[in-house]
C-alpha positions as CSV (number, residue, x, y, z in Angstrom):
1,M,-9.7,11.3,63.1
2,A,-12.3,13.5,64.8
3,L,-15.9,13.4,63.6
4,P,-18.2,16.4,63.6
5,D,-20.0,15.2,66.8
6,G,-16.7,15.1,68.7
7,T,-16.2,11.4,68.7
8,A,-13.1,9.7,67.3
9,L,-12.7,7.2,64.6
10,E,-9.7,5.0,65.3
11,V,-7.6,3.7,62.4
12,G,-9.0,0.5,61.2
13,A,-12.4,1.1,62.8
14,A,-15.6,0.7,60.7
15,E,-16.6,3.9,59.0
16,P,-19.9,5.4,60.1
17,P,-22.6,4.7,57.5
18,L,-23.3,7.4,54.9
19,R,-26.8,8.7,55.1
20,L,-28.0,10.8,52.3
21,R,-30.8,13.2,53.4
22,T,-33.9,14.8,51.8
23,V,-32.0,17.9,51.0
24,D,-29.5,15.9,49.0
25,A,-32.3,14.4,46.9
26,V,-33.7,17.9,46.3
27,V,-30.3,19.3,45.3
28,S,-29.7,16.3,43.1
29,A,-33.0,16.7,41.3
30,L,-32.6,20.5,40.8
31,G,-29.1,19.9,39.4
32,L,-30.3,17.3,36.9
33,I,-33.1,19.6,35.8
34,A,-30.7,22.5,35.3
35,L,-28.3,20.3,33.3
36,A,-31.0,19.1,31.0
37,A,-31.8,22.7,30.2
38,L,-28.2,23.8,29.8
39,L,-26.5,21.0,27.9
40,P,-27.1,18.8,24.9
41,P,-28.6,15.4,25.8
42,M,-25.5,13.2,25.8
43,A,-23.4,15.9,27.6
44,A,-26.2,16.3,30.1
45,L,-26.3,12.6,30.7
46,F,-22.5,12.5,31.6
47,A,-22.8,15.7,33.6
48,G,-25.8,14.4,35.5
49,A,-24.1,11.2,36.6
50,F,-21.1,13.4,37.6
51,W,-23.4,15.6,39.7
52,L,-24.9,12.7,41.6
53,L,-21.4,11.6,42.6
54,V,-20.5,15.2,43.6
55,V,-23.5,15.2,46.0
56,V,-22.2,11.9,47.5
57,V,-18.7,13.4,48.0
58,V,-20.1,16.6,49.6
59,R,-22.3,14.8,52.0
60,S,-19.7,12.3,53.0
61,D,-17.0,14.9,53.5
62,L,-19.3,17.1,55.5
63,D,-20.5,14.3,57.7
64,R,-17.5,12.1,58.1
65,Y,-14.5,14.0,56.8
66,L,-14.0,11.1,54.4
67,I,-14.2,11.1,50.6
68,P,-15.4,7.7,49.4
69,D,-13.0,5.9,47.1
70,A,-16.0,4.6,45.2
71,A,-17.2,8.1,44.4
72,S,-13.8,9.3,43.2
73,L,-13.4,6.1,41.1
74,G,-16.9,6.7,39.6
75,I,-15.9,10.3,38.8
76,A,-12.7,9.1,37.1
77,A,-14.5,6.4,35.1
78,L,-17.2,8.8,33.9
79,G,-14.4,11.3,33.0
80,L,-12.7,8.7,30.8
81,A,-16.0,7.7,29.2
82,Q,-16.9,11.3,28.6
83,A,-13.5,12.0,27.0
84,W,-13.8,9.0,24.7
85,W,-17.3,10.1,23.6
86,A,-16.3,13.7,23.1
87,G,-13.1,12.9,21.3
88,G,-14.7,10.2,19.1
89,A,-17.7,12.3,18.2
90,G,-15.7,15.5,17.8
91,V,-18.3,17.6,19.6
92,G,-18.3,20.0,22.4
93,A,-15.4,21.7,24.2
94,G,-14.9,18.9,26.7
95,V,-11.7,17.0,27.7
96,G,-9.8,15.9,24.7
97,A,-10.8,18.7,22.3
98,G,-7.9,19.7,20.1
99,V,-5.8,16.5,20.4
100,G,-6.9,15.0,17.1
101,A,-9.5,12.6,15.9
102,G,-10.3,9.5,17.9
103,G,-11.7,8.8,21.3
104,W,-8.7,6.9,22.5
105,E,-6.4,9.9,21.9
106,A,-8.8,11.9,24.0
107,V,-8.7,9.3,26.7
108,A,-4.9,9.4,26.8
109,W,-5.0,13.1,27.1
110,A,-7.5,12.9,29.9
111,L,-5.4,10.4,31.7
112,A,-2.4,12.7,31.5
113,Q,-4.4,15.6,32.8
114,G,-5.7,13.5,35.7
115,L,-2.2,12.3,36.6
116,G,-1.0,15.9,36.5
117,A,-3.7,17.2,38.7
118,G,-3.2,14.4,41.3
119,A,0.6,14.9,41.2
120,A,0.2,18.7,41.8
121,V,-2.0,18.2,44.8
122,Y,0.2,15.4,46.1
123,A,3.2,17.7,45.9
124,V,1.4,20.3,47.9
125,R,0.5,17.7,50.5
126,T,4.1,16.4,50.7
127,G,5.5,19.9,50.9
128,Y,3.2,20.9,53.7
129,R,4.0,17.8,55.7
130,W,7.7,18.4,55.2
131,L,7.5,22.1,56.2
132,R,5.0,21.7,59.1
133,G,5.7,18.1,60.2
134,Q,2.0,17.3,60.1
135,E,-0.7,16.4,57.5
136,G,-2.5,19.3,55.9
137,I,-4.3,17.7,52.9
138,G,-5.8,14.2,53.1
139,F,-5.0,11.6,50.5
140,G,-8.7,11.4,49.6
141,D,-8.4,15.0,48.3
142,V,-5.4,13.9,46.1
143,K,-7.5,11.1,44.6
144,L,-10.4,13.4,44.1
145,A,-8.3,16.0,42.4
146,A,-6.9,13.3,40.0
147,A,-10.4,12.2,39.2
148,L,-11.6,15.7,38.6
149,G,-8.5,16.3,36.4
150,L,-9.9,13.8,33.9
151,W,-12.7,16.3,33.2
152,L,-10.7,19.5,33.2
153,D,-7.8,20.9,31.3
154,P,-4.9,22.5,33.3
155,F,-6.3,26.0,33.2
156,A,-9.7,24.7,34.4
157,Q,-8.0,22.6,37.1
158,A,-6.3,25.7,38.5
159,L,-9.5,27.7,38.4
160,A,-11.4,24.9,40.2
161,L,-8.7,24.8,42.9
162,Q,-8.8,28.5,43.4
163,L,-12.6,28.6,43.6
164,A,-12.6,25.7,46.1
165,A,-9.9,27.3,48.3
166,M,-11.6,30.7,48.3
167,A,-15.0,29.2,49.2
168,A,-13.5,27.1,52.0
169,L,-11.6,30.1,53.4
170,G,-14.7,32.2,53.3
171,V,-16.9,29.6,55.0
172,V,-14.3,29.1,57.8
173,L,-13.9,32.8,58.4
174,A,-17.6,33.4,58.4
175,A,-18.2,30.5,60.8
176,R,-15.6,31.8,63.2
177,A,-17.0,35.3,63.2
178,L,-20.5,34.0,63.9
179,E,-19.1,31.8,66.7
180,R,-17.3,34.6,68.4
181,R,-20.4,36.8,68.2
182,A,-22.5,34.0,69.8
183,Q,-19.9,33.6,72.6
184,G,-20.5,37.1,73.7
185,P,-18.4,40.2,74.2
186,A,-14.7,40.0,75.2
187,K,-13.5,41.7,78.3
188,D,-9.9,42.0,79.5
189,G,-8.7,39.2,77.3
190,A,-11.5,36.9,78.3
191,R,-14.9,35.9,76.8
192,V,-18.0,35.8,78.9
193,E,-20.2,32.8,78.2
194,D,-23.3,31.9,80.2
195,G,-22.0,33.9,83.1
196,A,-18.7,32.1,83.3
197,R,-15.3,33.7,82.5
198,V,-13.5,31.8,79.8
199,E,-9.9,32.7,79.0
200,D,-9.0,33.2,75.4
201,G,-7.7,29.9,73.9
202,A,-8.7,27.9,76.9
203,G,-11.4,25.3,76.7
204,V,-12.9,26.9,73.5
205,E,-13.2,25.0,70.3
206,D,-13.6,26.7,67.0
207,G,-14.7,23.5,65.3
208,P,-13.7,19.9,64.7
209,E,-10.0,19.6,65.6
210,S,-7.3,17.3,64.2
211,P,-4.9,15.6,66.6
212,H,-2.5,18.5,66.0
213,G,-5.0,21.2,67.0
214,M,-5.8,22.4,63.5
215,T,-9.3,23.1,62.5
216,M,-10.4,20.4,60.1
217,V,-12.0,21.6,56.8
218,P,-13.8,19.2,54.5
219,F,-12.0,20.5,51.4
220,G,-13.5,17.8,49.1
221,A,-16.9,19.3,49.8
222,F,-15.7,22.5,48.1
223,L,-13.4,21.0,45.5
224,A,-15.9,18.6,43.9
225,P,-18.6,21.2,43.3
226,A,-16.0,23.6,42.0
227,G,-14.6,21.1,39.5
228,F,-18.1,20.2,38.4
229,A,-19.1,23.9,38.0
230,V,-16.1,24.7,35.8
231,H,-16.7,21.6,33.6
232,V,-20.4,22.6,33.1
233,W,-19.4,26.2,32.3
234,A,-16.9,25.0,29.7
235,Q,-19.6,22.7,28.2
236,A,-22.4,25.3,28.2
237,V,-20.3,28.3,27.1
238,P,-17.4,26.9,24.9
239,D,-15.9,30.4,24.5
240,G,-16.7,31.4,28.1
241,W,-13.0,31.8,28.9
242,G,-12.8,34.8,26.6
243,T,-9.1,35.6,25.8
244,W,-7.9,33.0,28.4
245,P,-6.3,29.8,27.0
């Protein structure tokens, strides 16, 4: 596995330590303040804990291309607790709404949603590997999708996946465009960089590369915030989907 600094992490080697930065603390604090203003107290408490774990997922995936199992497990545990509370209290439009009274029924429904979300992403992962003969989606993304599925109904899951995919694609395209501009003008199929002639595709890296030459994208860093944003929108604006299911 390639790390952002170009070093390699061998299978079985110790993972580099996760270091949260000042910007992570600022983003976390701003998110908690916004949640306190948008949601009722109990819903804001669950969403606030969710947000802190999302920040951990984003930082880890950006820095190490790894989604901590502890963070995914924490998101899943919070999702079940939130489902039990919402179903038992009969409030809000969160997971479990409409399945009948009782928190345990809401928990069962949330588990079904999580398993469905994980199975869908795992199917995409398996299909890509079968068609291309190489990995395209990490298993950490599968586990993260299953954890997020506990918070989201099927429509919200699909929306979160679409938002994450579009955001990731936009960032990759923008980064490549900026990199090409920084490398200088092309001439006769070559790029000129610092006075040296560099052939297209030779010795030029567009970003962190996998062993198969594909550009690695920290998809979890897009999926976690997208799932969180869709959940908060559904909580803050219960009829926000309009005529959608």
